[in-house]
C-alpha positions as CSV (number, residue, x, y, z in Angstrom):
1,M,-4.2,-29.1,-3.9
2,P,-2.6,-32.7,-3.5
3,K,-0.8,-33.6,-6.5
4,I,-0.8,-37.6,-7.5
5,I,2.8,-38.5,-8.3
6,P,2.9,-42.5,-10.4
7,I,5.0,-44.7,-8.3
8,K,8.1,-44.7,-11.2
9,E,8.1,-40.6,-9.9
10,L,8.8,-41.5,-6.7
11,K,12.3,-43.9,-6.9
12,D,13.7,-40.7,-8.8
13,M,14.3,-38.6,-5.5
14,T,15.8,-35.9,-7.6
15,K,12.3,-35.5,-9.3
16,V,10.4,-35.9,-6.3
17,S,12.5,-32.8,-4.9
18,E,11.6,-30.6,-8.0
19,I,8.1,-31.3,-7.6
20,C,8.3,-30.5,-4.1
21,R,10.1,-27.3,-4.6
22,K,7.4,-26.0,-7.3
23,E,4.1,-26.6,-5.2
24,R,6.0,-25.0,-2.4
25,I,6.2,-22.0,-4.9
26,Y,2.7,-21.9,-6.4
27,K,1.7,-22.5,-2.6
28,D,3.7,-18.6,-2.0
29,L,2.5,-17.4,-5.2
30,E,-1.2,-18.5,-3.5
31,I,-0.2,-17.1,-0.5
32,A,0.9,-13.5,-1.8
33,E,-1.7,-12.8,-4.1
34,S,-4.3,-13.0,-1.4
35,D,-2.3,-10.6,0.7
36,I,-2.3,-8.4,-1.8
37,L,-6.3,-8.7,-2.6
38,S,-6.8,-8.1,1.3
39,G,-4.7,-5.3,1.7
40,R,-2.1,-6.7,4.1
41,T,0.8,-5.5,1.9
42,K,3.0,-2.3,2.5
43,T,5.1,0.0,-0.5
44,A,8.5,-0.2,-0.9
45,G,8.8,3.3,0.3
46,L,6.9,2.7,3.8
47,V,9.1,-0.7,4.0
48,L,12.2,1.1,3.7
49,K,11.4,3.9,5.6
50,E,10.7,1.6,8.6
51,L,13.9,-0.2,8.2
52,Q,16.0,3.0,8.4
53,R,14.0,3.5,11.4
54,K,14.7,0.4,13.1
55,T,18.6,0.6,12.0
56,V,18.7,3.9,13.9
57,E,17.4,3.2,17.2
């Protein structure tokens, strides 16, 4: 969801950068939650086994 930022805050680039990072984190969490709910995730054990197979090949 877009965020409305007052003009005063836009002058402070450090604050704008911080806001952008936070928004990105929330978007990443939203995507991760969606992946979990739809079953598009793997167990840590399965991922480790896949990585071990790739390094052996």
